[in-house]
Every structure is written in structure tokens, then in C-alpha cells.
N, C-alpha and C positions, 0 to 999 in steps of 0.2 A: 102504591102504599110505601111510605118512608119508614125504614127501620134503622135505629141507631144501636150499634153494638159496642159495648163498653167493657173494658178491663179496668176495674176501679183502682184508684190509688189507695194506698194504705199507709198507716203511720210508720210501719216498718220498712217501707220502700222496697228496694231491690233485695232485701234479706228474705222476702217472701218469694219462694220459688213454686209457683202455682202448679207446674206440670209434674213435680216430683211426688213420690209415694202414690203412684197410680192416678195422679191428678188431684188427690186430696190436698196436696201442698205441704211443703216443708218451710219452716221458719228458722233460719240458721242464726247462730249467735253473732253478736256484734264483733267478736274477735275473729270470726272466719274471714280470711283475706281473699278467698276466691271471688271472682267477679263472674257470676253466672246469671244471665238475664236472657230468657228465651221469649220469642214472640208468642202471643196467645193463640196457639195453633188451632184449637178447636173453634174459637171465636172467628178466626180468620177463615177457616174452612166454611163455617156457616155463612159468613159474609159473601164468600165466593159462590156458594150454592144459591143464595138468595138473588144475587146479581144476575146469575145465569137464568133465573126464572122470572126476570123482569122487575124485581123490586129495586127501589131506590135505596141505597145504603150509605151510612156513615159509620166508620170504624175508628174508635178512639182507644188508645192504650194509655190511660192516665197513670198507670203504675210507673211508666218511664217518661211520659210527657205530661206532668200534672197540670201544666198551664194550657193544654190544648183546649180550644173553645168548643163548647157544645153547640149543636145546631139550635136555632130558635124554637123549633117545634119538631115533633116526630110522632108518627102514629103508634109505633111499637118501640119499646126499649128492651134490649137483651143485655143482661149484666152477669158477669161471672162471679163465682163464689168459691172460696177455699175453706178447708176445715179450720186452720189456725186463726183465720180472720173472719169467721162466720158472723160475729156480732157486727163488725164494721161493714162487711159486705151486704148484710141485710139492710142496714141503715142507708147505705149508699144507693142500693137498688130502689128503695122507696123514694129517696130524694130525687133520683134521676127521673122517675116517672112523673113526679109532681112538677119538677123544673121544666120538662119538655112537653107537658100537657098530653102525655101519651094515653091512649085508650087501653093498651095492653102492656103488661110487664112480664117478661120471661126471665127466669134465673137459670143459668147454665152451671151445673156442678157435677163432679164425678162421684160425689157421696151417694152410696147405694143402700141406704137404710130408710124404709118408708117413714118411720116415726120421726127421724131427723128431717127428712124432706118435708113432712107435714109442718114441722116447727118452722122451717125456713119459709115456707109459703105463708104461714100465719104472720110471722114477724116482718117479712118484706112486703106483704100485700101482693105478692105475685099471682098472676092468673095461672101460670104454669111453672113448675120446677122440673127441669128435664136434664138428661145426661148426654154425653158425647155420642152414644150409639143412636140417638134420635136426630142427629143433625140432618140426615137425608130427608127428614120430615119437616125441615125448616119452614117451608112455605105454609104448610098446614098449621104449624105451631103459631106462626106470626099472624096469619089471617083469621085463625079460629074456625076455619072451615076445611073440609077435606080437599086437598089439592094433590096432584100426582107428584111423586118423588122422582128425582133424576134417575134415568135408566142405568147410569154407570157412575162409579166413584169419581168425584170431582176433587182434584187436588187444590190445596190453598194457593191463592194468587198473592204472592208476596209484594207485588207492585202496589197493593193497597195499604202498605205500612211503610214506616221509615225504618229501613233495615240497619241504619247506622246506630240504632239505640240498643242493639243486642250484642251479647258477648258470652264467651265461654273461656275463661282464663286457663283452665287445665290444658286446653289445646293451644291457645295463642301463646302461652308461656313457653311451649315447646318450639313454636315457630312464630316469633314476633312479626314477621312479614306476611302472615297469613291474611290479614285484613278482616273483612266482615264475616260473622258466623251466624248461622240460623239453625233452626231445628226442623225435623221432618219425621214422618212415620213411614216405615216400609211395611208395617203390619200392625195388627191390633190383636188383643186377646192373649190369655196365658192359661194353658191346660194343666199346669203342674200343681201338686197337692200342697205346696207351701201356702196356698190360699187360706189355711187355717188362720194365719195372722197377716199375710201379705194382702194389700188392698188392690193389687192389679187385677186379679180375677173378678173381684167384686165390681170394680169400676168398668173394666173392659170386656168382661165375660170370659168364659173358659174355652170358647171356640177360637181357634187360630184363624185370623182373617187377613191374609196378605193383600197389600195393594197390588193391583195388576201390574205386572213387570213393565209393560210398555208405558203405562201411565206414570209409574215411578221414575223410569228413565227420562221421560219428557219433563217431569218435575225437576229432576236434578239438573237437566240441561237449562231449564229456565232459571234455576238458582244461580248457576254459573254465569248466565247471560246478564244477571243483575250485578255482577262484579263481586259476588259473595264467594269467599274462598274456603269456608268450612261449614260442615253440617254435623249436627249432633242428632243421631237417630234416637227417638224416644220410645222405641218398641220395648215391651217387657222382656222379650227374648228374641233378639235380632236374628240370630242364626238358627232358630228352631228348625226350620227346613234347610238343612245344610246344603242340599243339592241346589235349591233355589238361590241361596246366598252365593254359592260358587258361580252360578250362572249370572247373577247380578254383577259380581266382581269382573267376570270375563267380559261382559257387555260394556261395563264402564271403561275398561281398558281399551277394548276394540273401538268404541265410539268416541274416544278422546275426552271423556268427562273428567276433568282435572279438578277434583275437590278433595281436600283433607276431611276425614270424618272420624266420628267417635260413636260407640254403640255400647249396649248392655246385653249380656247373654249369660248362658250357663256353661260351666266347664265341660259338661258332657255333650255340648253341641259345638265343640271345637276340636280340631285336630291339626297336625302340622301342615297338611296339604291345604286345608281351608285357610289357616292363618297366613300362609304364603300368598294365596290369592288375594286375601283381604289387604295385606300390606301393599301388594302391587297395585291394587285399586285405590289406594289412598288412605287406608285405615291408619289412624295414629293413636287410638286409645280404645280400650275395652274395659268396661266395668263388669265384674263377676260377683254375683250374689253368693258369698261364702257363708254368711250368717254367723258361723262359729269356727274357731280354730281348734275346738275340742272334739275328738272323735265321738265321744259318748253323746254330746249334744247334737252333733251331726246326725247320728242315727235316730235320735229321738224326734228330730224335727224334719223328717221326711226328705233328707238329702243324702240317702244312703249310698248313692253312686259317686259322691264327691270324695275322691281320693286326695287327701291333703298333700301327699308327696307329688302326685301328678300336677297339682296346683303349682308347686314350686318349679317343677320341670317345665311346664308350659309357659310359665312367666319368663323363664330364662330364654326359651325359644322365641317368644314374642318380642322380648326386649332386643334380641339380636336382629330382628327384622325391623326394628324402629317403632314397634307398637308398645305403648305404655299400658301396663295392667294396673287397674285399681280394684282392690278387694273390698267388698261391702260387708261389714259385720253389724250384728244387732246385739245390743247389751240387754240381757234380761229375758231371753227366749223362754217360752213355757217349759218348765222342767229344769231349767238351769239352776245350778247352785253357785255360790260364791267361787268355788274352785273351777267350775266350768268357765266362768268369765275370765278368771286370772289365767287359765290355760290358753284362752284366746289371745290375751295380751302377750303371753310368753311366745306364742306362735308368731305374732307380729314382729317381736324382737328377734327371734331365731331366724326368721326369713330375711331380716335386714331391710324391712320395708321402710321407705321414707314416708314423710307425712302426706305427700301427694299420692301415695300408692295404697292408701286405705282410708275408709270412712267408717266412723262409729255412730250409728243411729241407735235410738232407744225404743224398746218394744212399746208399741202403741196399739190400743184396741180400736182399730178403725171401724166405724159403723158399716155394717154390711158383711163383715168377716165373722166366722164362727167364734173367734177369740173375743170379739166385742160382746157377743151375746153371753159367753161364759163369764166374762169379767163383770157384766151387769148382774147376771143371775147370782153370782157368788159374792157380790158386794165388794169387788176388788178395786173399783174406781168410781169416781163421780164424774159425770159427763161435763167437762169444762173445755170447750173447743180451744180457748186461748192457750191451754197447756199442751194441746196435742200437736206439738211442733215437729215431732220426729226426733227431737234431741233432748227433751226434758223427761224426767221420771214422772209418769202420770198414772200408773197403775201398778198394784202389786201383782204377783203371780201365785201359782200353787206352791212355789218353793222359796220365793224371795219377797220381803216386805218392800214397801215403797221407799223407805229410808235406805235399805240395802241397795236397791237399784240406783238411787241417787248417789250413794257412795261409789258404786261401781262406775257410774258415768264420770264422776269427778276423778277417779283414778285413771280412767281412760284419757281424759283431757290432760291430766298431769303427764301421762306418758307421751301424748302428742307434743306437749310443750317442750319436754326434755329432748325428744327426738328432733324437733324443729330447731332447738338451740344447739344441736349436735354436741351434747355433753359426752364425757368420756364413758367407757364401759363400766368403770367403778360406780359412777353415779346411777347408771341404768340398773346395775346389779343391786344397789341399795334400794332403789324403787321397787324392784322385783321382790326383795326380801320383805319390804313393807306390805306389798300386795299379798304375798303368801301368808304373812302373819294375820292379815285381815281374813283371808279365806279360812284359815284354821280356827279362827275365833267364832265361827258360825254357830248359832244355837243348835243343840243336839237334836231337838225334836222338830220335825217338819211334817206338814200336811202331805198326804199322798200326791204324787205328781199326776197331772192331767195327761191322759194318754192321747197323743196326737196320731190319728190314723194316717197311714200312707195311702 
């Protein structure tokens, strides 16, 4: 049986980052200068699983190689789909099935809401819409009959793709001689209660599922053997198991695995001892989900253990080791007021963060999260996938209107532009005054805040 696996091209090109936001996908603005293009890891892993089980496969990444030729025919087509490009991806999947004369069409997506999945199936004409957690059942999905799953986790085989197509400028800007960069997973799943609005638990589940250590080490060795110099780990919380992370770092050093790498984790899953081991093993950057620089907002949004002063201290320690920290903030969290958001912007300024040291995304009701259901039930937003980019105002909340969130986003982008231009302190101070004036001008009457349970 022949299976063609396709990562479709989209009009936005590389601005669509399919693996971000739990795999729902982010669509960055045209003004974003970062070059972040990852291989379609889940599609690649599925291709590797199918090949190991005797299927004939073709894997095409049309997002980075739009002129890549399709095979003449194929029995099965597997096509990926992201939230911001749902309309395009549905149309592409249907066209691929027709073009290749396939008898089965499968759509792979991280979206975890049944009503949305039903809509995708109806619009694409797919026989099955499935998620990354079902990749081990790839043979059954493609054949339409029950077939045994692999006995053990199978890592993606990067020899199936053109690794020169992928990049991660936040790391290569630090080391221009690094060469090729790929992505990998050391684990899946996130058990933390930020899942009220965060899509990772919806997409990957709340159970922590580490890749077996020996399998992971073999995968990293195979990456290095391909001449790839850098790896971006796409785990929701890379160092959740701190002892396992320390062991991984020790083994990488002992076995001579020379790779620079980047990851995302939580502040409470780091300490100085672990950071030192991570640096010795090649870690060059860590993204930390801070969400807000306002203590009140922190407490309301289930990150009560996040000490903002400790954040400042651990950043200084990491920087001294050669590890760059990037703090991830969300504009418009449930319960946030104008002042909470401006306090976050003030925190960014007070910390002296450069524009490469923070990211501002926008609250988005991702299907499958409790916030999505609340937003639907309360009439806060209209489901328009093309606006669910991760950076556009698309929903009101209990305490902020859609226009207020849009204004807050604009103020954040203005701050980023001023910092990027390295304007003087007086100009930053004037911008802060403008922000504070907007915060104080908020309407006096507000709806009661939604309580977010820890």
C-alpha cells in the first residue's frame, strides 16, 4: 500500500508555524523578522512508523518546497491541518485526494474539539481526522483495518526530508556557524492547570510521556550524524522531570553528543544545578511561560509558584552560563484588566529585556480548552479560524472588550518597536505614561471575573 504524507503549502508560507501553540499553529505578522521553520515532526514520525511496518511512503513538505512533485498515484493521502489555516488546509486535503486518486484521506491535526473535528471532516471529505497521539495506530488508520501498533516508540527518521530547509534564527543568530537546525521531542503531555486556556494539555494530554532515554539519545546521535548542529525541543515542559533531564545532560556530555539546543519549560522546574548541567550539555536558550508580569494576574491564572524576582535572578544566572532566556507573555488573560497588562509591559521594561528576550501572544480560545467553551457559552467570540493566529485580538473576556485587547496588543507592539529601535529612556518613559493613562481610563463598571481554578 502506498501512502503519501503531505504538509500543505499555504499562502502565508513560513509565517505559519504549525508546531506552535500545542500544534494548533501560530501565524506571525509579516513584520516578524525571526526565521523559524521546523520540519513537520508528527508527519515525519508517522512516515517512519509506516515504513517500519512495510508501507511504501512518500513525504512532501510543500510549505518549504512548494514545487515538490506529487506522485502519480497513491492509495492513501495524509495531510496536516492547523487552526489559522483551517480553510486552506481543508481545501488542500480534498484536492490532494482527487489529484492522487486515493481511496482514503486522513487529516492530521492537534485540534481537540469534536465539533471542530466533525467540521474538518465534512469540509475536507476525510475518511478520518486524527491527532498526534494516534500516530502509533498509523497502519490501522491507513489500511482501514485493525493492524498491530509498534511495540516501542519509533523516533522520526530525518533522512526522509531535506534538512537544509529548516531554521531557527533565535539560536543561529547567537551562533552563525551552527549550521542546520531541526526539532525534536524528549517528552509529550503537560499536567499543569494552565490548561484552562493553554492548548498543550488539550492537544497532547495531561499525562507526562517521556521518550525512552536510550531512544532519545540514539535519535540525537542520528541528528548529529546528519550534520545538523542544533535542536529545538518542542516539549511543553522539557525539564518537568528534573532528575531525568539531569541524566540526559550527563549522558550527552559523556557520550560526546555535540549539539546546541533550545527548549521550553517552567521556572519551578529549574534550579542552578540543573541549569549548569544543561549549559554543559549544549543548551543555548530556554523559553519560560511567564504569562503575566503582574503578581495579581499570576495568582489568578494558576501560576502561584512563579516568583517574579526569582525569574529575574535565574535569568541572570542562565545568561552567565551562556543560556538565553525568553519570557512568554499573554495579552488579555482571563480576569486581566488594562492595568494588569500595563504592569506586564512595565515589568518587561524594568527587567531590561531586549526584543529577543520576550514574546507577546494574544489570548485565544483554542477549541478543546475550557476557555473555548466559556467563550462560546458567553458569546465572547465568533469562531473564525483565520483570526486565531495567536497574535490577533479574537475574543473578549470577562473583564476586557475585544477593542481593549486589540489596543493592548497595539501598545505591546509599539513597546517592542521602541525597544528594537533602542530609543532613549525619555521616549520609553513617555510611552509608559501613555500606557498608564489608557489603563486609568478604563470603564468603571465591569462584569465579575471568571474564577480560574488551580
